[in-house]
C-alpha positions as CSV (number, residue, x, y, z in Angstrom):
1,L,63.8,24.0,-3.3
2,T,66.4,21.3,-2.4
3,A,66.5,18.7,0.3
4,S,69.1,20.7,2.2
5,V,66.5,23.2,3.2
6,F,64.6,20.7,5.5
7,D,65.7,19.6,9.0
8,E,66.5,16.0,9.4
9,T,63.3,14.2,10.6
10,K,62.6,10.7,11.9
11,S,59.3,8.7,12.4
12,V,58.1,7.2,15.6
13,S,55.1,4.8,15.9
14,Q,53.0,4.2,19.1
15,K,50.3,1.6,19.5
16,L,47.0,3.1,20.8
17,H,44.6,1.1,22.9
18,N,42.0,1.5,25.6
19,R,41.6,-2.1,26.5
20,G,44.0,-5.0,27.1
21,V,47.8,-5.1,27.0
22,G,50.6,-6.3,24.7
23,D,49.4,-8.2,21.7
24,S,45.8,-8.2,23.0
25,A,45.6,-4.4,23.4
26,V,42.7,-3.0,21.3
27,I,40.7,0.2,20.8
28,E,37.1,-0.5,22.0
29,F,34.4,2.0,21.2
30,V,31.5,2.6,23.5
31,Q,28.6,0.3,22.8
32,P,25.0,1.7,23.1
33,C,22.7,0.2,25.6
34,P,21.3,-3.1,24.3
35,K,18.0,-3.1,22.4
36,V,14.8,-5.0,23.1
37,E,11.7,-5.4,21.0
38,W,8.1,-6.0,21.6
39,A,7.0,-9.6,21.0
40,G,3.9,-11.9,21.2
41,E,0.4,-10.4,21.2
42,L,1.6,-6.9,22.1
43,K,3.7,-6.8,18.9
44,R,0.8,-8.3,16.9
45,D,-2.0,-6.1,18.2
46,R,0.0,-3.0,19.1
47,N,-2.4,-2.5,22.0
48,F,-4.0,-4.4,24.9
49,V,-7.4,-4.7,26.5
50,I,-8.1,-6.2,29.9
51,N,-11.9,-6.7,30.5
52,S,-14.2,-8.9,32.4
53,N,-13.9,-11.6,29.7
54,S,-10.1,-11.8,29.9
55,D,-8.7,-15.1,30.9
56,D,-6.7,-13.4,33.6
57,T,-8.1,-10.0,34.9
58,D,-5.3,-9.6,37.4
59,N,-2.3,-9.9,35.1
60,L,-1.1,-8.9,31.6
61,L,1.5,-11.1,30.0
62,V,4.3,-9.0,28.5
63,T,6.8,-10.6,26.1
64,V,10.0,-9.0,24.7
65,F,12.6,-10.1,22.2
66,N,16.4,-9.8,22.7
67,P,17.9,-9.2,19.2
68,N,21.4,-9.9,20.6
69,H,20.5,-13.3,22.1
70,G,23.1,-14.9,19.9
71,E,25.8,-13.1,21.9
72,A,24.3,-13.1,25.4
73,K,21.0,-13.3,27.2
74,L,19.7,-10.3,29.0
75,Q,20.4,-11.9,32.4
76,E,24.0,-12.7,31.4
77,M,24.6,-9.1,30.3
78,A,23.3,-7.7,33.6
79,Q,25.5,-10.1,35.6
80,D,28.6,-9.5,33.5
81,A,30.8,-6.9,35.2
82,Q,32.3,-6.0,31.9
83,D,28.9,-5.2,30.4
84,R,27.0,-2.0,31.1
85,L,23.4,-3.4,31.2
86,Q,21.8,-2.8,34.6
87,K,18.0,-3.4,34.2
88,V,15.3,-4.0,31.6
89,L,12.1,-2.6,33.1
90,L,8.5,-2.3,32.0
91,Y,7.1,1.3,32.6
92,Y,3.4,2.4,32.5
93,R,1.5,5.7,32.9
94,E,-2.2,6.6,32.6
95,I,-3.0,8.7,29.5
96,G,-2.5,12.4,30.4
97,D,0.1,11.7,33.1
98,L,3.7,12.8,32.7
99,H,5.3,10.5,35.2
100,W,6.1,6.9,34.3
101,S,5.8,4.2,37.0
102,I,7.7,0.9,37.1
103,A,5.4,-2.1,36.6
104,R,5.6,-4.9,39.1
105,T,5.0,-8.6,39.2
106,A,3.1,-9.9,42.2
107,S,6.1,-9.2,44.5
108,M,8.8,-7.2,42.7
109,E,9.8,-4.9,39.8
110,L,9.1,-6.3,36.4
111,D,12.8,-6.6,35.2
112,F,13.5,-8.9,32.2
113,S,17.2,-8.9,33.1
114,A,16.6,-10.2,36.7
115,D,17.5,-13.7,37.6
116,Y,13.9,-14.5,38.4
117,D,13.0,-14.2,34.7
118,E,14.0,-16.8,32.1
119,E,14.9,-16.0,28.5
120,D,14.6,-18.9,26.1
121,D,17.2,-19.9,23.5
122,Y,15.4,-17.9,20.8
123,G,15.7,-14.6,22.7
124,Y,12.1,-14.4,24.1
125,A,11.3,-13.5,27.7
126,S,7.8,-13.2,29.2
127,M,6.6,-11.9,32.6
128,D,3.2,-11.1,34.1
129,W,2.5,-7.4,34.9
130,N,0.3,-7.6,38.1
131,L,-2.7,-5.3,37.7
132,E,-4.4,-5.7,41.1
133,S,-3.2,-2.3,42.3
134,V,-3.6,-0.6,38.9
135,P,-6.9,1.4,38.6
136,E,-9.1,1.0,35.6
137,G,-8.1,3.5,32.8
138,T,-6.3,4.0,29.6
139,Y,-2.6,3.5,29.8
140,E,0.7,3.7,27.8
141,I,3.5,1.2,28.3
142,K,7.1,0.9,27.2
143,V,10.2,-1.3,28.0
144,E,13.5,0.5,28.7
145,T,17.0,-0.9,29.1
146,E,19.2,1.0,31.6
147,C,23.0,0.9,31.4
148,T,25.9,2.3,33.5
149,A,26.1,6.1,32.8
150,L,29.2,7.2,30.9
151,G,28.6,10.9,31.1
152,G,27.9,11.1,27.4
153,P,24.6,11.4,25.4
154,A,21.6,10.0,27.2
155,E,20.8,7.6,24.3
156,F,24.0,5.8,25.0
157,D,22.9,5.0,28.6
158,M,19.4,3.7,27.8
159,F,17.1,2.3,25.1
160,S,13.3,2.5,24.9
161,T,10.8,0.5,22.8
162,S,7.9,2.2,21.0
163,I,5.0,3.2,23.3
164,L,1.9,1.1,23.1
165,S,-1.5,2.0,24.6
166,G,-4.2,-0.2,26.1
167,V,-7.2,-0.2,28.4
168,I,-8.0,-1.8,31.7
169,D,-11.8,-1.8,32.1
170,L,-13.6,-4.4,34.2
171,T,-16.8,-2.4,34.7
172,P,-19.8,-3.7,32.7
173,P,-22.3,-1.2,31.1
174,E,-25.5,-0.5,32.9
175,L,-28.8,1.1,32.0
176,Y,-28.7,4.8,32.9
177,G,-32.0,6.4,33.9
178,E,-35.3,5.3,32.3
179,V,-36.1,4.6,28.7
180,L,-36.9,7.6,26.6
181,P,-39.5,9.1,26.2
182,L,-40.3,9.2,30.0
183,R,-43.9,8.3,29.6
184,D,-45.9,5.1,29.3
185,M,-47.8,6.1,26.1
186,V,-45.8,6.2,22.8
187,L,-46.8,6.7,19.2
188,L,-46.4,3.8,16.8
189,G,-43.1,4.5,14.9
190,E,-41.8,6.8,17.7
191,E,-38.2,6.3,18.6
192,L,-37.4,4.6,21.9
193,V,-34.0,5.4,23.3
194,V,-32.1,3.4,25.9
195,V,-29.1,5.2,27.5
196,F,-26.2,3.4,29.2
197,T,-23.4,4.5,31.6
198,E,-20.7,4.2,28.9
199,P,-20.2,3.9,25.2
200,L,-21.2,0.6,23.6
201,R,-19.7,-1.7,21.0
202,C,-21.8,-0.6,18.0
203,E,-20.0,-2.1,15.0
204,K,-22.3,-3.9,12.5
205,P,-23.6,-6.6,12.7
206,F,-24.8,-5.6,16.1
207,T,-23.8,-7.9,18.9
208,F,-27.1,-7.7,20.9
209,D,-30.5,-9.3,20.5
210,L,-33.6,-7.1,20.5
211,Q,-37.2,-8.5,20.8
212,V,-40.5,-6.7,20.8
213,I,-43.8,-8.4,21.6
214,I,-47.1,-6.7,21.2
215,H,-49.4,-8.4,23.7
216,G,-52.9,-9.4,22.6
217,T,-51.8,-9.7,19.0
218,S,-49.6,-12.1,17.0
219,Y,-47.0,-9.5,16.3
220,E,-43.4,-10.3,17.5
221,F,-40.4,-8.5,16.1
222,E,-36.7,-9.4,16.2
223,R,-33.9,-6.9,15.7
224,D,-33.8,-7.3,11.9
225,D,-37.5,-6.4,11.7
226,L,-37.0,-3.1,13.5
227,Q,-35.2,0.2,12.7
228,V,-32.3,0.0,15.1
229,V,-29.5,2.6,15.8
230,C,-26.5,1.9,18.1
231,E,-24.4,5.0,18.7
232,G,-22.2,6.1,21.5
233,R,-23.9,5.1,24.8
234,K,-27.4,4.6,23.3
235,I,-29.5,2.0,21.6
236,A,-32.5,3.4,19.8
237,F,-35.2,1.6,17.8
238,Q,-38.5,2.1,16.1
239,I,-41.3,-0.3,15.3
240,D,-41.5,0.2,11.6
241,P,-45.2,0.7,10.7
242,T,-44.5,0.0,7.0
243,V,-43.8,-3.7,7.5
244,G,-47.4,-4.8,7.1
245,I,-48.8,-4.0,10.6
246,D,-52.5,-3.6,11.0
247,V,-52.3,-0.2,12.7
248,E,-55.9,-0.2,14.0
249,Q,-55.4,-3.6,15.6
250,I,-52.5,-2.6,17.7
251,M,-53.7,0.8,18.9
252,G,-53.8,0.8,22.7
253,K,-51.9,-2.4,23.1
254,T,-49.1,-2.9,25.6
255,F,-45.7,-4.1,24.2
256,S,-42.7,-5.5,26.0
257,V,-39.1,-5.1,25.0
258,E,-36.0,-7.1,25.8
259,I,-32.4,-6.2,24.7
260,G,-29.3,-8.2,25.4
261,K,-29.0,-12.0,25.3
262,V,-32.5,-13.2,24.3
263,G,-32.9,-17.0,24.5
264,V,-30.8,-19.6,26.2
265,D,-29.0,-20.5,23.0
266,S,-28.0,-17.0,22.1
267,F,-24.4,-15.8,22.1
268,S,-25.4,-12.2,21.7
269,N,-25.2,-9.5,24.3
270,I,-24.8,-5.7,24.9
271,F,-21.0,-5.0,25.2
272,D,-19.3,-1.8,26.1
273,A,-16.6,-0.4,23.8
274,N,-14.0,-2.5,25.6
275,G,-15.9,-5.8,25.4
276,N,-17.5,-6.0,28.9
277,P,-21.0,-7.6,28.6
278,I,-24.0,-6.2,30.5
279,E,-24.9,-8.3,33.5
280,R,-28.6,-8.5,32.9
281,N,-30.9,-7.8,29.9
282,V,-32.7,-4.5,29.5
283,E,-36.4,-5.1,29.9
284,F,-39.3,-2.7,29.8
285,S,-42.9,-2.2,28.7
286,K,-44.8,0.6,27.1
287,T,-48.3,1.2,25.6
288,L,-49.1,2.2,22.0
289,A,-51.2,5.3,22.3
290,N,-54.8,4.7,21.1
291,I,-54.9,7.9,19.1
292,N,-57.8,8.9,16.8
293,L,-56.6,7.9,13.4
294,D,-59.3,9.9,11.7
295,E,-57.6,13.1,13.1
296,A,-54.0,11.9,12.4
297,S,-51.7,12.7,9.5
298,S,-49.2,10.5,7.8
299,S,-45.8,11.6,6.5
300,F,-43.6,9.5,4.3
301,I,-41.0,9.5,1.5
302,F,-42.5,9.1,-2.0
303,V,-40.0,8.1,-4.7
304,L,-41.0,8.5,-8.4
305,K,-38.7,6.7,-10.8
306,E,-37.9,7.0,-14.5
307,V,-39.0,10.6,-14.8
308,V,-36.8,13.2,-16.4
309,C,-35.9,15.9,-13.9
310,S,-33.1,18.3,-12.8
311,D,-32.4,20.4,-9.8
312,D,-33.8,23.4,-11.6
313,T,-37.0,21.8,-12.8
314,V,-37.9,19.4,-10.0
315,D,-40.1,21.9,-8.1
316,A,-42.2,22.3,-11.2
317,L,-43.1,18.6,-11.1
318,A,-45.0,19.0,-7.8
319,D,-48.4,19.2,-9.4
320,E,-47.7,16.1,-11.6
321,V,-46.5,14.1,-8.6
322,K,-49.7,15.1,-6.7
323,K,-51.8,14.1,-9.6
324,K,-50.2,10.6,-9.7
325,I,-50.7,10.1,-6.0
326,M,-54.4,11.2,-6.3
327,E,-55.0,8.8,-9.1
328,L,-53.2,6.0,-7.3
329,L,-55.5,6.5,-4.3
330,E,-58.6,7.1,-6.5
331,L,-59.3,10.4,-4.8
332,D,-61.4,13.2,-6.1
333,T,-59.4,16.1,-7.6
334,S,-60.9,18.5,-5.2
335,D,-59.0,16.7,-2.4
336,T,-55.6,17.9,-3.7
337,S,-55.1,20.1,-0.7
338,R,-55.0,17.0,1.5
339,I,-51.6,16.1,-0.1
340,V,-48.6,18.3,0.9
341,L,-45.3,17.8,-0.8
342,T,-42.1,19.2,0.7
343,S,-38.3,18.9,0.2
344,M,-38.5,17.8,-3.5
345,K,-35.2,16.8,-5.0
346,C,-33.9,15.2,-8.2
347,E,-31.5,12.3,-8.2
348,N,-29.5,11.0,-11.2
349,G,-31.7,13.0,-13.5
350,N,-34.4,10.4,-13.5
351,T,-35.7,10.1,-9.9
352,V,-37.9,12.5,-7.9
353,I,-37.9,12.2,-4.1
354,T,-40.2,14.1,-1.9
355,T,-41.5,14.1,1.6
356,T,-45.3,13.6,1.4
357,T,-47.8,14.4,4.0
358,L,-51.4,13.1,3.9
359,L,-53.7,15.3,6.0
360,P,-56.7,13.8,7.9
361,P,-60.2,14.0,6.6
362,S,-62.0,17.2,7.2
363,T,-64.6,17.5,10.0
364,D,-68.0,19.2,9.9
365,G,-66.3,22.5,10.7
366,G,-63.7,22.3,8.0
367,G,-65.3,20.9,4.9
368,R,-66.2,17.4,3.6
369,F,-64.5,14.1,4.3
370,L,-61.7,12.8,2.1
371,R,-63.4,10.1,0.1
372,A,-62.6,7.5,-2.5
373,A,-63.6,8.8,-6.0
374,S,-64.8,5.4,-7.0
375,L,-67.3,5.4,-4.2
376,S,-68.6,9.0,-4.7
377,S,-71.8,7.8,-6.4
378,A,-72.1,4.5,-4.6
379,A,-75.4,3.8,-2.9
380,T,-73.6,3.0,0.3
381,G,-72.7,6.6,0.8
382,I,-69.4,8.3,1.9
383,E,-66.6,6.2,3.2
384,T,-64.0,8.0,5.3
385,Q,-60.4,7.0,4.7
386,H,-57.9,8.1,7.3
387,S,-54.4,9.0,6.2
388,I,-52.7,5.8,7.5
389,N,-55.1,3.7,5.4
390,L,-54.2,5.8,2.4
391,F,-50.5,5.2,3.0
392,T,-51.2,1.5,3.3
393,K,-52.9,1.5,-0.1
394,L,-49.9,3.2,-1.6
395,R,-47.5,0.7,0.0
396,D,-49.5,-2.2,-1.3
397,L,-49.6,-0.8,-4.8
398,S,-45.9,-0.3,-4.7
399,Q,-45.3,-3.9,-3.6
400,E,-47.7,-5.1,-6.3
401,Q,-45.7,-3.5,-9.1
402,Y,-42.6,-5.4,-8.0
403,Q,-44.6,-8.6,-8.0
404,G,-45.8,-8.3,-11.6
405,G,-47.6,-5.0,-11.7
406,S,-51.0,-6.6,-12.0
407,L,-52.7,-4.2,-9.6
408,L,-51.3,-1.1,-11.2
409,Q,-52.0,-2.2,-14.8
410,N,-55.5,-3.6,-14.2
411,L,-56.8,-1.2,-11.6
412,K,-60.4,-0.2,-12.8
413,G,-59.6,-2.1,-16.0
414,R,-57.2,0.4,-17.5
415,K,-53.5,1.2,-17.9
416,M,-52.7,4.0,-15.4
417,F,-50.9,7.3,-15.9
418,A,-50.1,7.1,-19.6
419,D,-48.7,10.4,-20.7
420,E,-51.3,11.6,-23.3
421,E,-48.7,13.7,-25.1
422,N,-46.4,10.7,-25.4
423,A,-48.9,7.9,-25.9
424,S,-46.5,6.0,-28.1
425,D,-43.9,5.9,-25.4
426,N,-43.3,2.4,-24.1
427,K,-43.1,3.8,-20.5
428,A,-46.8,4.3,-20.1
429,D,-46.7,3.2,-16.4
430,F,-44.5,4.7,-13.8
431,I,-42.5,3.1,-11.0
432,F,-42.7,4.4,-7.5
433,N,-42.2,3.3,-3.9
434,V,-42.9,4.7,-0.4
435,N,-41.0,4.4,2.9
436,D,-40.2,5.9,6.3
437,L,-43.8,6.3,7.4
438,Q,-44.4,8.6,10.4
439,I,-47.7,8.9,12.1
440,I,-48.5,12.4,13.2
441,A,-51.1,12.5,16.0
442,S,-53.6,15.4,16.4
443,A,-52.8,18.2,18.7
444,S,-55.5,17.0,21.2
445,D,-54.1,13.5,21.3
446,V,-50.5,14.8,21.7
447,K,-51.7,16.9,24.7
448,T,-53.7,14.1,26.4
449,M,-51.5,11.1,25.6
450,L,-48.1,12.0,24.2
451,T,-46.8,14.8,26.4
452,T,-44.2,14.0,29.1
453,A,-45.1,15.2,32.6
454,S,-43.7,18.6,33.5
455,D,-41.7,17.3,36.5
456,L,-39.9,14.8,34.2
457,L,-39.0,17.3,31.4
458,G,-35.6,18.2,32.9
459,E,-34.6,14.6,33.4
460,E,-35.8,13.8,29.8
461,E,-33.8,16.7,28.3
462,E,-30.6,15.6,30.2
463,L,-31.0,12.0,29.0
464,K,-31.5,13.2,25.4
465,K,-28.3,15.3,25.6
466,L,-26.3,12.4,26.9
467,A,-27.7,10.1,24.2
468,S,-27.0,12.5,21.4
469,S,-23.6,13.9,22.4
470,S,-21.5,10.9,23.3
471,K,-19.4,9.2,20.6
472,S,-17.1,6.3,21.4
473,G,-13.6,5.7,20.2
474,A,-12.0,2.3,19.6
475,H,-11.1,1.9,23.2
476,S,-13.0,4.7,24.9
477,M,-13.2,4.8,28.7
478,E,-16.0,7.3,28.9
479,V,-18.2,6.5,31.9
480,I,-20.9,8.6,33.4
481,I,-20.5,7.4,37.0
482,K,-18.7,4.2,37.9
483,K,-20.8,1.6,39.7
484,T,-18.7,1.9,42.8
485,D,-19.3,5.6,43.0
486,R,-23.1,5.2,42.6
487,R,-23.1,2.4,45.2
488,A,-21.2,4.6,47.6
489,I,-23.8,7.4,47.3
490,I,-26.6,4.9,47.9
491,N,-24.9,3.2,50.8
492,E,-24.3,6.6,52.5
493,I,-28.0,7.5,52.2
494,E,-29.1,4.1,53.4
495,L,-26.8,4.2,56.4
496,Y,-28.0,7.6,57.4
497,E,-31.6,6.5,57.0
498,D,-30.9,3.4,59.2
499,V,-29.5,5.7,62.0
500,M,-32.5,8.0,61.8
501,I,-35.0,5.2,62.0
502,K,-33.2,3.6,64.9
503,E,-33.2,6.9,66.8
504,M,-36.9,7.4,66.1
505,H,-37.7,3.8,67.3
506,N,-35.7,4.3,70.5
507,Y,-37.4,7.6,71.2
508,F,-40.9,6.2,70.6
509,E,-40.2,3.3,73.0
510,L,-39.3,5.8,75.7
511,E,-42.4,7.8,75.0
512,L,-44.6,4.8,75.5
513,K,-42.9,3.8,78.7
514,G,-43.0,7.3,80.2
515,G,-46.5,8.2,79.3
516,R,-45.7,11.9,79.5
517,Q,-48.2,13.7,77.3
518,H,-46.6,17.1,77.6
519,E,-43.6,15.7,75.6
520,E,-45.8,14.4,72.7
521,E,-45.6,17.7,70.9
522,E,-41.8,17.8,71.3
523,G,-41.6,14.2,70.0
524,R,-43.7,15.1,67.0
525,Q,-41.5,18.0,66.2
526,R,-38.4,15.9,66.5
527,E,-39.9,13.3,64.2
528,E,-40.5,16.0,61.7
529,R,-36.9,17.3,62.0
530,M,-35.6,13.8,61.5
531,L,-37.8,13.2,58.4
532,M,-36.6,16.6,57.0
533,E,-33.0,15.6,57.6
534,M,-33.5,12.4,55.7
535,K,-35.0,14.2,52.8
536,N,-32.2,16.7,52.8
537,Q,-29.7,13.9,52.8
538,E,-31.4,12.2,49.9
539,E,-31.3,15.6,48.0
540,A,-27.7,16.0,48.9
541,G,-26.9,12.6,47.4
542,R,-28.8,13.4,44.3
543,L,-26.9,16.7,43.9
544,R,-23.7,14.9,44.5
545,E,-24.4,12.5,41.7
546,E,-25.4,15.3,39.4
547,Q,-22.1,17.1,40.2
548,M,-20.1,14.0,39.5
549,L,-21.9,13.7,36.2
550,R,-21.1,17.3,35.2
551,E,-17.5,16.8,36.1
552,M,-17.2,13.7,34.0
553,K,-18.9,15.6,31.1
554,T,-16.4,18.4,31.5
555,L,-13.5,16.0,31.2
556,H,-14.9,14.8,27.8
């Protein structure tokens, strides 16, 4: 091909621009809406909690950072006609809602670009979100910048920070119902459960004090002396009968319990999951049932150490474990049936753990008494040992071995439990311990002292379900019934009762003045109707409260 084939061409240049004229004409690309970032405590914590201990329960301080502060402040951008920025608003919504609401200060929208806000030279701006009209609940918040719409992608017309969550909870926890079990008599070692209206702060170490005083004795127990569980909306505890208590001394004694802030110098308290302290301590009293110890059984965990075992062979060691317990207690071999072993397991190939039950001595109708073998030929005759005393003996022997082993080694002047087939083995003595004692009352004592009244069984079962089913999250807002709701029900009932009483009073005054005997019967019937209406109103209030409870449980 040659150049003659092509038509003559010429080049033409044209300066393109969309802003300015002449030498200042330039092409300017659309800038996205300005960014903002969380700052201050919200950036650090990534959440917020407003509770009754907050310095300001009516406002939440919200701080943002303008990463473009070197070019212009947010207020300057919003006021510049050449800039697209219109507003920088805080939005909020309750968890579960789709619609976002604009947060407000005490008098206007919370807008970081408004002239009533001040951004410092470092790009930080702070404003108070007024919470007086915001109900308690769990919320999400975000800050959005809004710019003049260009008709393009939405992300060019706005920018949103990450979403943070938080809680507004000013309601303190309260005792819900009565302490479980719903009877005055309780068994030593029985679990007592206190149920509250909402989940508690249960991280260890526990934040609350707990004190138990057994009246008529010298026994006083603090929280660390007791077996304590805090979970969900319950606090449960047991008086540990293995800590050296003289069981016979405290049978039938009344004891008082106080939970919360015990003592004027204490900084402890019961807090809900969001940090609200209870307004007053939980206080109650109960009585330790005076059961017949000679008819009671004792159940506990027996741990035998340094014995070769496996999952396949551990059950075959039952007779050997029984024999060791019999010799420890110096019981006659014919009393083997009094010792029941269950749930045997082997740990680490050298430790046998079993649940052990010591049955009570036999009565005249069931055989002879459980007796000490060392006393079988004594001139003083038979000495009955109830199962709790036998456990105490095991516990004392266990403690002795860790204090030098003198009692184990010198009991009756001999080394105990040497394996005759391995007499040369250095491990002639064995190591054991006992724990988790449970006293099991006889059937007759359970029936007469430890059975909840039939009319309270439904309430007791409902409280047990609430205590066992609720688990709290880090910022849970589970509440059975808010205090305002409960108060409204009570006020409604009290108001109705006041009206009925006033009507009855006015009617009886008229009756006395008129002296008309033929109306006495009508007045009596009217009084009965009024009393019936009052009872019906009380029942309606109770049913209403139960319905609110069921609805709250359904939500969870």
